[in-house]
N, C-alpha and C positions, 0 to 999 in steps of 0.2 A: 622515479615512477615512470612507467611507459607513457608515451605521448598520448595515446588513445585514452588511457585512464585519466590523464590530466585534463583532457578536453571534456571527458564525461563529468568530472567534478566541477569544472567551470559551468557547464550546462546545468548541473544539479543546483549549484549555488544560485544561478539566475532563476531557476524554477522556484526555489524557496523564496527568494526576494519578491518575485511576481505574485506568488501565492499570498505572502504576507501583505502586500500592497492591496490585493483584492479584498482580503479579509478586513483590513482597516477601512477600506472604502464602504463596505457593507455596514460596518459599525457607524460610520459617519452619517450615512444616509438615513438609517433607521433610529439611532439612539441619541444623536447629538442635537436634534431640533434644527439642523442645518437647513432643512427644506420645509419647516413649519408643518409637519404632518399633524393631523388631528389625532386625538386619543384613540379613536376607532381604527384609523389606519395604522397607528403604531402597534395596536393590539394584534392586527392581522399580519402585518409584515414582520413583527418581532418573532412570531412562531416560525415563519419561513426562513429566518436567518439561520436556524439550526440545520434545515435541509440544505441551504446553500453552502454552509460551512462543511457539512458532510460531503457534498459533491466535490468541493475543493480537496478534501482529505483523500477520498477514493481516487480522484483524478491524479493526485500526487503519487499515490502508490502505483497506479497503472503506468504513469509516465516514467517514474524513477526506475522501476525494475525492467520495463520494456527497453528503455535506453541503455540500461546496464547490460542486458542480454545482447543488444546490438554491439556494444563495446566489447564484450567478451568474444563475440564472433570475430571481431577485427584482430584479436590477439592470436588467432589461428592455433588454438590449443589442441595438441594431439589428443585423440580420443582416449588413448590409454593413460594419459596424464591428468585427465579431468577428474575433479572431485566427485566421488560416488553419488552424493546427494544431488549434485547438478546433473549427472548423467541420468539418474532416475527421473528427475523433473523433466528433462529433455525427452526421454523415451515415453513417458506418460502423456506429454503434450503432443508428441509426434505420432504416437501409435495409440489411438483410443481403444484398440483391441485388448490392451492390457487390463482395462477395467471392464470391458464388455467383449469377452472372447467370442468370436464368430462361431455359429453352428454349422453353416454350410461349408462343405469341403473346399469349394472353389475360393471362398473368402479366406479360409485358413491358408490355402496355398499362396494366395496373394500376400497375405500378412507375413508369412514365412519368407517369401521372396524379397519383399520390401525390407524386412528386418535384416536378412542376410546381407543385402546390398548396403544397408546402412552401416553395419559393423565392419564392412570391408573398406569403408571410407577412412582416410587418414585423419581428417579433421572433424571436429564436432561443430555443427551449425545449429544454434538454438533458435527456436521459434520465439518471436518477441511478444508473445501473448502471455499475460499473467492472470490467473483466475483469482479474483477477489471475493468470489461467491456473493457479490453484491452486498456484502456486509463485512466491512473491514473491522472486525472485533479484535479483542486482545488475542484470542485463539487463532484467528485467521492471520493476523499480522505475524505472530510467531511461527505459524506454519510456513509462511512465505520466507521468513528469515532462515528457518531450518532448511528449506529446499535450496536456498542459495548458500548454504554452509556458512551462515553469519551468526554472530552471537544473538541470542534471543533476549527479549525484554523481560525482566523479572516483574513479578506482581507488585512488589514494593520497590519503586524506582526513584532513587534520590530522596531528597527531603520533601519535595512537593507532593509525592505520591506514596506517602508512608504515614504511619500513625503519628498524630491523630487525624490526618487527612485521609480521604478515600484512597485506596490503592490504585495503581494504574489500571488494573483489570476492572475495578469497580467504576472508575471514572469513565472508561471507554464503554462500559455497559450502559451507564446512564445516558451517555452521548447517543448511543445507538437507539436506546429506548425513545428518546426525544425524536430522533430522526425518523424512526419507523412509525411512530405515532402520526407524524405529518405525512410521510410518503405513502402509507398504507390506509389513510383515511380513518385512522382511529379516533378515539375520543380525546381530542387535544386538551379539552378543558380539565381532564383528569390529571394532566401533568402540571408541574409547577409553572407559574407564569414566567415567560422568557423575558427577564429584565436585562439591562445592560450588564449587570453583575453576573447573571447566569451565562450570557453570551461570552463575556470575557473569560469565564472559567473554561469554557470549551475552546475558545480561541487560543488560550494559553496551552491547552492540551494538544491541539493540532500542531501548533508551532513548535512546541517542545518535541513532539514525536518526529516532525520533519527534520529538525536538527539532530535528534537522536539517531535517526536512520542514516543521515549523512555520515555521522561519526562512526557508526558501526560498519557501513560499507567501506569507508575510508580505511579504517583499521584492518578490515578484512583484505582490502586490496594491497595494503602495505605488506601483509603477511602472506599474500598470494593464496588466499583461502580457496580459490577456484582450482588449485592444483592438489594432487594427493600428497 
């Protein structure tokens, strides 16, 4: 494997370890009575653990795929050899006009000129920005995987996210429902109480997904998924 890719996977492994450490520390502070919190404080902070867990999850997605784009840039992939889905991702990120075509002639000319110069370039240079739509749901995650020409996650994933357990799609939806209830000022009391068991369920979800994403990117890199 290319040295740049090897460095990326070392960084990704460190990111997963750091994320797991932070998640475990959140659990210790709120749920283990390490700091002798009152019942009232536990009730308040336990709800916030879901928002914190989600922040770690979305941050992981942003960091992982941004770092991967930077790594792909270092490979100096010829434009003509790059996987089509990555080219489309790049063009839509670089040229917003594809989604909102300009009406003024001067802006159309500028768009065409920039686009022509872009296609005359020998190498592709990805923007390191990844759109998570501020809600990394099952659908958004698989959209990102598809944009990167990576294997998508199935609704029924392994033994833990299969009958009789909730599917991966269902588990991610309930995770987002909890998070959005907190983040958007909804009626938190209408949700199930966030116990350590509930937290551990979503903790496992996030950690499983982190390792799953690592495995899928690694497999893709081995197969040089970024090439046609």
